[in-house]
C-alpha positions in Angstrom: 9.3 45.5 -5.1 12.9 46.3 -4.7 13.2 43.7 -2.0 12.0 41.4 -4.4 13.9 42.3 -7.5 17.3 42.0 -4.8 16.2 38.8 -4.1 15.5 37.4 -7.7 18.9 38.2 -8.7 20.9 37.0 -5.9 18.8 33.3 -7.0 19.7 33.9 -10.2 23.2 34.2 -9.2 23.4 31.2 -7.0 21.3 29.4 -9.7 23.9 30.5 -12.3 27.2 29.1 -10.0 25.4 25.8 -9.7 25.4 25.3 -13.8 28.5 26.8 -14.2 29.8 23.7 -12.1 27.0 21.5 -13.4 29.2 18.4 -14.0 30.5 18.6 -10.1 29.4 17.8 -7.1 28.1 21.2 -6.9 24.7 20.0 -8.5 23.5 16.9 -6.4 24.3 19.4 -3.1 22.3 22.0 -4.4 19.4 19.8 -5.6 20.1 17.9 -1.6 20.0 21.7 0.0 16.4 22.7 -2.3 15.0 19.0 -1.5 15.6 20.0 2.2 14.2 23.2 2.3 10.8 22.4 0.4 10.6 19.6 2.6 10.6 21.6 5.8 8.4 24.5 4.2 5.7 21.3 3.2 6.2 19.7 6.7 6.1 23.2 8.4 2.4 24.0 6.6 0.9 20.6 8.4 2.8 21.3 12.0 5.0 18.3 11.7 8.4 19.9 11.4 8.6 20.2 15.4 8.2 16.2 15.4 12.3 15.3 15.5 11.6 12.0 14.1 9.3 12.7 11.6 11.5 15.6 10.2 14.6 13.9 10.4 13.5 10.6 8.5 11.5 12.5 6.0 14.7 15.3 5.1 17.2 12.2 4.8 15.0 10.4 2.5 15.1 13.7 0.7 18.7 14.9 0.8 20.2 11.4 -0.1 17.9 11.1 -3.7 20.3 13.6 -5.9 23.2 11.3 -4.6 21.8 8.5 -5.3 20.7 9.7 -9.0 24.2 11.1 -9.5 26.1 7.7 -8.9 26.1 5.1 -11.5 26.3 7.0 -14.6 29.3 6.0 -15.4 28.5 2.4 -15.9 28.4 1.0 -19.4 26.5 -1.7 -21.2 29.7 -3.3 -21.7 30.1 -4.1 -18.2 26.9 -6.1 -18.3 27.5 -7.8 -22.1 30.7 -7.0 -23.2 28.9 -5.1 -26.3 28.4 -1.2 -26.0 25.2 0.4 -26.7 23.4 3.9 -26.2 24.0 6.3 -23.4 19.9 5.5 -23.1 20.6 2.5 -22.2 23.5 2.7 -20.0 21.6 5.2 -18.3 18.3 2.2 -17.4 21.0 0.0 -16.5 22.7 1.8 -13.8 19.2 3.3 -12.6 18.0 0.2 -11.9 20.6 -0.5 -8.8 19.6 3.4 -8.1 16.2 2.5 -8.2 16.5 -0.4 -5.5 18.8 2.3 -3.1 16.2 4.4 -3.3 13.5 2.4 -2.6 14.7 0.6 0.3 15.6 4.1 1.9 12.2 5.5 1.5 10.8 2.2 2.8 13.1 2.6 6.2 11.9 6.2 6.6 8.6 5.6 6.0 8.6 3.1 9.1 10.2 5.6 11.0 7.0 8.1 10.6 4.4 5.0 10.8 6.2 4.0 14.1 6.3 7.8 15.6 2.9 8.0 15.0 2.1 4.8 17.0 4.1 6.5 19.4 2.6 10.0 19.1 -1.2 8.9 17.8 -3.3 11.0 20.4 -0.9 14.4 18.7 -0.5 13.1 15.4 -3.7 12.7 12.7 -3.8 10.4 9.9 -3.5 13.3 7.7 -0.4 14.9 8.4 1.4 11.4 8.4 0.1 10.7 4.9 0.4 14.0 3.7 4.6 13.6 4.9 4.5 10.2 3.3 3.6 12.0 0.0 5.7 14.7 0.1 8.8 12.5 1.0 7.9 10.5 -2.2 6.7 13.3 -4.6 9.6 16.1 -3.9 13.1 14.2 -3.8 11.8 12.1 -6.9 10.9 15.0 -9.1 13.3 17.3 -7.9 16.2 14.2 -8.7 14.9 14.4 -12.0 17.0 17.4 -12.3 20.5 14.7 -11.9 18.6 12.3 -14.4 17.9 15.2 -17.0 21.8 16.3 -16.9 22.9 13.1 -16.7 21.3 11.5 -19.8 22.7 13.3 -22.9 26.7 13.7 -21.7 26.9 16.1 -24.3 23.9 18.2 -23.7 23.0 18.0 -20.1 23.4 21.5 -19.2 20.8 22.7 -22.2 18.5 19.8 -21.2 18.3 21.0 -17.5 18.0 24.6 -18.3 15.2 24.4 -20.6 13.9 21.7 -18.0 14.2 24.5 -15.3 13.1 27.3 -17.7 9.8 25.0 -18.7 7.8 26.1 -16.0 9.1 29.9 -15.9 8.8 30.7 -19.5 5.3 29.4 -19.1 4.4 31.6 -16.2 6.6 34.8 -18.0 4.5 34.4 -20.6 0.7 33.8 -18.6 1.5 37.0 -17.0 2.3 39.3 -19.8 -0.8 37.6 -22.1 -3.0 38.2 -19.0 -1.9 41.3 -18.5 -2.8 42.4 -22.2 -5.5 40.0 -22.7 -6.7 38.6 -19.5 -10.7 38.9 -19.4 -11.9 35.4 -17.9 -10.2 33.4 -14.7 -8.6 30.3 -14.7 -9.5 29.2 -11.2 -10.7 32.4 -9.4 -11.2 30.9 -6.2 -7.8 29.6 -5.9 -5.4 32.1 -8.1 -7.5 35.1 -8.7 -4.8 37.1 -11.1 -4.9 33.8 -13.5 -6.9 34.4 -16.4 -7.9 31.6 -19.7 -6.0 34.3 -22.0 -3.1 34.4 -19.8 -2.5 30.3 -20.0 -3.1 30.1 -23.2 -0.2 32.8 -23.9 2.0 30.7 -21.5 1.5 27.5 -23.2 2.1 29.5 -26.9 5.1 31.2 -25.2 7.1 28.0 -23.9 6.1 26.0 -26.8 7.8 28.5 -29.4 10.9 28.9 -27.1 11.4 25.3 -26.7 11.3 25.4 -30.0 13.8 28.0 -31.3 16.1 26.9 -29.0 16.3 23.6 -29.9 16.6 24.2 -33.3 19.6 26.5 -32.2 21.5 23.8 -30.2 20.9 21.2 -33.0 22.3 23.6 -35.5 19.4 22.9 -37.9 15.5 23.7 -38.4 13.9 20.3 -38.5 10.1 19.9 -38.3 10.6 16.9 -36.1 12.5 19.1 -33.8 10.2 22.0 -34.3 7.2 19.8 -33.4 8.7 17.9 -30.5 10.3 21.1 -28.8 6.9 23.0 -29.2 4.6 20.2 -28.1 7.0 19.2 -24.9 6.7 23.0 -23.9 3.2 23.4 -24.6 2.8 20.0 -22.4 4.9 21.4 -19.7 3.4 24.8 -19.6 -0.1 22.8 -18.6 1.8 21.0 -16.1 3.3 23.7 -14.4 0.4 25.3 -14.2 -1.2 22.6 -12.8 1.6 21.9 -10.1 1.3 25.8 -9.0 -2.6 25.5 -8.5 -2.1 22.5 -6.8 0.3 24.4 -4.3 -2.0 27.1 -4.1 -4.5 25.4 -3.1 -2.6 23.5 -0.2 -1.5 27.0 0.9 -5.3 28.6 0.6 -6.9 25.9 2.4 -4.0 25.2 5.3 -4.2 29.3 6.0 -0.3 30.4 4.4 0.3 33.1 2.2 3.5 31.8 1.7 5.1 28.5 2.3 8.6 30.5 3.8 10.5 33.6 3.7 13.7 32.4 2.6 13.5 34.7 -0.4 11.9 38.2 0.9 9.4 39.4 -0.9 9.4 35.7 -3.2 8.4 33.7 -0.1 9.4 29.9 0.2 11.6 27.5 -1.9 8.1 25.7 -2.7 6.9 29.0 -3.5 9.5 29.3 -6.5 9.5 25.5 -7.2 5.8 24.8 -7.0 5.5 24.1 -10.8 8.9 23.0 -11.5 8.3 19.8 -9.0 6.0 18.8 -12.0 7.4 19.9 -15.2 11.3 18.2 -14.4 9.8 14.6 -14.4 7.7 15.3 -17.2 10.8 16.7 -19.3 12.4 13.7 -18.2 9.6 11.5 -19.3 9.5 13.2 -22.8 13.3 12.8 -23.6 13.4 8.9 -22.3 10.2 8.3 -24.7 11.1 9.9 -27.8 15.5 10.7 -27.2 14.7 13.6 -30.0 18.5 14.5 -29.6 
């Protein structure tokens, strides 16, 4: 228990330092490192981490994505039309070129993986190849949403980034205490025996309420539109985060792993800590793009 607490405290301190330097290159570097470790843990899970060409291709694809998403955000709409538009419009225009670059890099890395598969077809199974391809796309794009969220509103980036990261962890905390106090009915006993329906509902309500309060405090007023938006976004993030958590647990059970790694003693690997975040980040970003509440 002490090891778990100390490990968690170290993780919190590291995250606090990264968030303090959120307007510098420290943020994309930190995201790239997280992606690199998560990809290694996932490749290790399907015994592909020792295949050097596949490992290099997938890691390269993952590491460069945060830096691609971090560039181009200083472009203005006037650069294209001569007339200014809100930041969200600039964001999409700068993101179009970034999308093209990320697509090309992903395609080239996938090509390397397929060529390696052809050369080692007697050693590598198709299930392994397509698993690697899936995580090579999912993990970098989902985790790089941290950069997109941070850059979406220039004056609210840190707040939104914190809320996005906490979306999954607040739900976990709310679900834990609700489950301990009220839990009687198992949610998915074969995948995660400790999760209960009551805890699941408690996590949804907790996240929705925390989001509603936090957004109202940030905007400086109690507005029914803000409350409803924030509550719904928090509730949806809690549901999506639980799906991500259960999905990662299901992979571990089918493979026969207890934890994805040992980088955080008492907690496991980064995939064990960021499995729900992996799904929450793009969900949070989609809400901000569609509704632009701030």
